[in-house]
Residue, then its C-alpha position, 0 to 999 in steps of 0.5 A: x522510467x517503468x523496470x521490470x522485476x524479476x520473475x522471481x520477484x513477481x512471484x513473490x510479489x504475487x504469492x504476497x499480495x493475493x494472501x495478504x487480500x485475501x485475508x484482509x478482505x476475510x478479516x479486516x487486517x493482515x497478519x504479522x507472520x505474513x508481512x515479516x515472511x514478505x518482508x525477510x524473503x524481499x530482503x532474501x530474494x535481491x540479496x540473492x538475486x543481485x551481489x551481496x551488498x548492491x542487493x542487500x541495499x535495494x531491497x532496504x531502499x524499499x523498504x524504506x522508502x514505504x515503511x516511511x511513507x505508509x508510516x507517516x499515513x498510519x500516524x494521520x490514523x489513515x492506514x492500519x498498522x497492517x498497511x504499514x507492514x505489508x507496504x514495507x514488504x512489497x518494498x523489500x521486494x520490488x525496490x524503492x522505484x518500483x514500489x513507488x509505481x506500485x503505491x502511485x496505482x495503490x492511491x488512483x485505485x483506493x481512490x476509485x473504489x473509495x469513491x465508488x464504495x461511497x457511491x453505493x452508500x450514499x455517501x458521496x456528497x459526504x465523503x467528497x466534503x470529508x475530503x475538502x476536510x483533509x486538505x483543508x487541516x493538511x493546510x495548517x498542520x492538523x490530522x484532520x482525525x482530531x476533528x472528525x473521527x469519520x476519518x479516523x480508521x479506527x473508528x466505526x463511523x469509518x467508511x473503510x475497505x480493506x486496504x489489502x484488496x487495494x494493493x494487490x490490485x495497485x501491485x497487479x496493474x502495475x506489474x501488467x503496465x510496467x511488463x507492456x511498457x518495458x517488453 
């Protein structure tokens, strides 16, 4: 079920993801001051908009879900630490259900952009092989980056893109879609 995020939360979310996208695009990192501010603002906003404990719990569930999923991706060397903290901040603002919608759209948008980037860099065949390799390693419960350094987000050989930009795109698309279907 798609819900409509309160206007104050939408404005906070957009400010956060646009700042993160610009910063990540320019410097290939997302600063702690931005992500920590986003988490604190999300917790405060939801606590203010709702009765204290239900609002805080709503925010914490989003933060913990986002942090947990992205922490696993970080431990697999698929995401940077700034991406983990940014999505935790997004979760603290939107709550768990809306964060999950943003996560799904972000994953789809990221996959599409990865295909475009691999075509532009003339690496589509290698990228598709790497996806198959990742799936194969996951079936055997092994992190793929251990055998292929191209699959380590920290490696210079990796085909990287600023995930903060993808998160911003996913959030905006989710807001447009949720507004359309909720209204």
